[in-house]
C-alpha positions in Angstrom: 6.9 23.7 9.1 4.4 23.8 12.1 3.8 26.9 14.4 5.1 26.9 17.9 3.0 28.9 20.4 3.3 29.3 24.2 0.1 29.8 26.4 0.1 30.1 30.1 3.8 28.9 30.2 3.0 25.8 28.1 4.4 25.1 24.7 2.0 23.8 22.0 2.7 22.8 18.4 0.1 23.7 15.8 -0.8 22.4 12.3 -0.9 25.5 10.2 -3.4 24.0 7.7 -6.2 22.8 10.1 -5.2 24.6 13.4 -5.3 21.6 15.7 -2.8 21.9 18.5 -0.5 19.0 20.0 1.8 18.6 22.8 4.5 17.0 20.7 6.0 18.6 17.5 6.3 15.3 15.8 2.5 14.7 16.1 1.7 18.2 14.7 4.0 17.6 11.7 2.3 14.4 11.0 -1.0 16.2 11.1 0.4 18.8 8.7 1.8 16.4 6.2 -1.5 14.5 6.0 -3.5 17.8 5.7 -1.5 19.2 2.9 -1.4 15.8 1.1 -5.0 14.8 1.4 -6.8 18.0 2.0 -8.6 16.4 5.2 -7.9 15.6 8.6 -6.9 11.9 9.8 -8.8 10.8 13.0 -5.9 8.7 14.2 -3.7 11.7 14.3 -6.3 14.4 15.4 -7.4 12.4 18.5 -4.2 13.4 20.0 -4.9 17.2 19.7 -5.3 19.2 22.7 -7.1 22.0 21.4 -7.7 24.3 18.1 -6.0 27.5 17.2 -8.4 30.1 16.3 -7.0 33.2 14.9 -4.4 33.8 17.4 -5.8 32.6 20.5 -5.2 28.9 21.7 -8.5 27.4 22.9 -7.9 24.0 24.7 -10.6 21.4 24.6 -13.0 20.9 27.4 
């Protein structure tokens, strides 16, 4: 199950394995499924990431 976080009144969905954050829950779930099965990240999925969760703080890409 992906983690849902809210930062600056915006909702993000995060892969709990690699920490990439997405705007859509479905994309985060695809990422988490891939990470758990292959023990790696998929560039076709992660290119949709909007940031990465580090510890408990969401840091958007610049």
